[in-house]
N, C-alpha and C positions, 0 to 999 in steps of 0.2 A: 487587334481588339478595337471595336468602334468607340467613338466618344460616348455614346449612350451607355455602352457596357461599362466603361471606365467610371462614368458618373454613378451608375448603379452600384458598383463595387465600393466606391467612395462613400456613398450613403449608407451602405450596409456596415462598413467599418465604423462610421460615426455612430450608428445605432448600437453597435456592439460596445463601443467605448462608453456610451451613455449608460448602458446596463451595468458595466463593470465598475463596481466600487470596491477598492481594496479592503475596506473595513468590513465588507460583507463576506470576506474569505477568512476561514480559520484553518491554520495548519496544526494538525495534531500529531505528535510524535512521542517517542520514548527514548531515553538515553540510558546507557549503562557502560561506563568506562572506568572501572575501578583503578586501573593502572595509568590513567592519563596524568600528564604532568605539563606544566607551563613551559614555554620556551621552545627552542629548536629541538627537533627530533634527534635522539641519540641512536647510535648504532649498537645492536641491531634494532631496527624499527619494530615497534610492537603494534598489534592490532588496535589496542585501545588508543594509543597515541595517534595513529593514522585516522581512525574513524572519528575520534573526538575532535580532531582538527577539522575534518570535513564537516562535521555537525556544526561547528562554530561558524564556518563559512556559509552554511545553509541558513543559519539564524540571522547572520549579518545581511544576506541577500533578502530575506523576508522582511527585515526591518527597513531596509532601503526602499522596499516596495509598499510599505505600510500595511502589510498583512498582519492579522492576529496570529500569535504563536502560543501554543499551549503544550508544554513539555511535561512528561511524567518521568522522573528519574528513579531508576531502580537500584541505585547504589554506586554512582560514580564517585571518583575521588573528591576530596574536599577542594582541591585545586580547581577541578572542573566546575563544581557548583559555585565557587567563588567568582569565576569568570562569567558564569551565567548571571549572577547577581550584579556584577560590575557593568554588564552590558544590558541590564534591564530586560532580560529574557524571563518571561513568566514560566515558572516551573513549580511542580508539586512533587513531594516525595511519594513514591509508590506505596500505597497503603495496604496492598495485599500481595503476597508472594505468588509465584507460579509462572513468571515469565511474561511473554508478550501479550497474551490474552488479557490479563488483569490490567496491565499498563494501558493498553489501547482502549479498554472500556472506561477506565478512569479519565483518560484524556477526552474521550467522547462526551462523557458527562459534563466536563468543564465547558467544552465548546458549545454544546447544544443549549446551554443555559444562557448564552450571550444572545440577547434579542437582536443585535445587529447582524448576526451571522446567518447567511443564507446558504453557504456552501462550506462543507467540512472536507478538507483534504487530509486524509490519513496517509502518512508516508514515513519511510525510514529517514532518520535525520541526515544520513550521509548523502542523500540524493540531491545534490545542489541543483542540478539541471531541472528537476521538477519545479522548484521555486523560480529559478531564473528564466526558464524557457517555456514552461508548460501550463502554469496555473490558469492563465486567461483562456487558453484554447480549451482546456478540459472543463472549466467552470461555466462557460457560456451556455451550453445546452441546458444546464440546471437553472441558470439565471433567466433563460428564455422560457422556462417551464416546458422544455422538450424532453427532459429526462429526469429520473429520480436518482439514478446512480450512473456515473460515468466511469468506464473502465479505460484508462489511458492505454493505448496500444503502441508498442515499439515497432519501428520499421527495420528494414535490413541495415540501414546506416546505424541505427541505435544498437542493434545486436553486434555490429562490428566493433563497438567500443568496449565490449565485455571480454573477459577471459573466454577463450574459445570453448572450453569444455562446458562452462556455465551456459553460454549461449546455446550450445547444442542440446543440453539437457532441458533447458527451460522451453525451447521450441518443441522438443519432443513431448514434454509434459503438456504443453498447450494443445498440441494436436490431439492427443488422447483424451484430454479433459473435454474438449469441445465435441469430439466424436461421441463420447459417452452421453453428454447432454443432449445431443441430437437424437441418439437412439432411444432416449426416454421422452422425447417431445418437449424438452425444456428449451431447446433452440430449434428454429426452423432451418431447413436445408439452405435457404438463401440468406440467412443471417450471417453477418461477419463474425469471424472468430473473436472470442474474448481473450485478452492476454492475462490469464489467471496467474501466471508465474511472476507477474510484475506486481510488486507490493502496493504501490500507491492506488488509492481509491478516492473518488470524489462523491460525496453524498449530499443530497438535499437535506437541509436541516428541518426535517419533518418527522414527527414521532413514528409514522408508519414505516419510515426508512431506518431511522437510527435505532429503533428497538430491535430490528433484525440483527444489528451488529453487537447487541448486548446479550443475546441468547447463548447459553453455555450447554454444550453436549459433552458427554463422556463416552469413552470407547472401552468396551469389554475386550481385553486382550486375550488372544489365543496362544498357541504354542509355537507359531512360526517365527522365523527370524525377523521378518518385517513387522510383525505385531509388536515385537519388543521395542521397536524404534518409533512406533506411532505415538504422536503427541498432538492431539487436536487443538491444544491451546497455543501451539506455536504459529500455525498458519490458518488452519481450517476454521476454527471457531471465530477468530477475530476478522478474517479477511475473505475466506472462500465460501463457507457455508452461507453467510448472509446474502451473497450475490445469487447463489443457486436458489435460496429460499425466495428471493425477490422475483426471479424468473418464474418460479412455481406459483407465486401469488399474482403474477401478471403485471408487476411493476415495470416501469420503463427503464431498462438497462441498455445503455448505449456505449458502443466502442468508438473512441475518438483517437485517431493517430496523433501522436505528439513527437516533437523533435528532441526526445530525451537523449542525453549523452552521459554515459557512465564515467565517474571520476577516473582520470588516467592513473592517478597514484594508486587507487584501489585495484584497478585492473593489473597494473605492474606487480603489485604486492601479491596478488592471488594467482596470477597466471602460472600454470604448471605445478601448483601445489597439490600434492596427493591428498592432504587433509581437506582442503577446500573442495577438491574434485569428489571425494567420498561424500562430503556433505551434500553436494548438488545431486548426486545419484540417490542418496537416501531421501532427500526432499521430494524428488520426482516420484519415487515408489510409494512413499507414505501418503502423499496427498491424493494419489489415485485410489489407494486402499480406502482412505477416509471418504472420498467422494462416493465410491460404490456403496458404502454403508449408509451415507447420508441420503442418497436417492432411495435406498431400501426403506429408510426411516420415513421419508416423505410419502412413499407408496404403501406404507403400513405392512411391509413385508416382515414376516417372522424371522427372516434370515439376517436382519440388521443387527449389528452389535453396538449401535449407538442408542443412547437414551438422553432425553433432555433433563437437565438439572432444574428443579423447580425452586 
């Protein structure tokens, strides 16, 4: 590399650092660990203890980096909420039942009202690496006004840190999701794939963007086995439909590769578990069913089984 190229990269990095103010970033998440307890893990290790401990590590990492944190708690143990208070983690009790959808919308309402916030990162609380490794990379396109929504994309190394079956199912779901979007003109052939199976999303704190993440759709169930498992409030309403709607409206949705690493403790806990494997398989099948019906909704097809709640 020439001296001129090195100087150019150095100037670009300085420019990026100047743009990046930690206080302009809001991390929005939701917690639900009713069986969490303080202290060392007991044998056998429970899901709530594992994930609650990971969430606390995520919050600590965010505080060390001076990011805003807005947590909506859906019913964690008093011990967990006590630790949040002791560590000055801002949280609100979830004010509406129904799972992830209401919690994410409540958190979004909190974050967007903060005038300092330019970028809202919606993420699961257990994803420590999003906060420690990925925030700046994924936020910069929004801070530079090059994107309205950033979809962080995992690479081969990222997927290698996951349970094998989960990695396979999520990559399979991504391939089909992107293929369907291209077949309906929502993605161009040369556009990079979007990592829809990855929960974290980065949003510009602008009404035309955030309002998409507040819209609620309901699904009219049929008699098939997969219909019985559809729950649009789990993933599609709060995370997936808003991105598809943004593409439909012509907003700038950008894929940015990030160096995400899944928590080793979570991978070890879930690897080879039949119950977790069934959950991943169901997730793949339901989000594709939901997507097909959402596209039909956008295209005003009478075949859609989705309707918007007013």
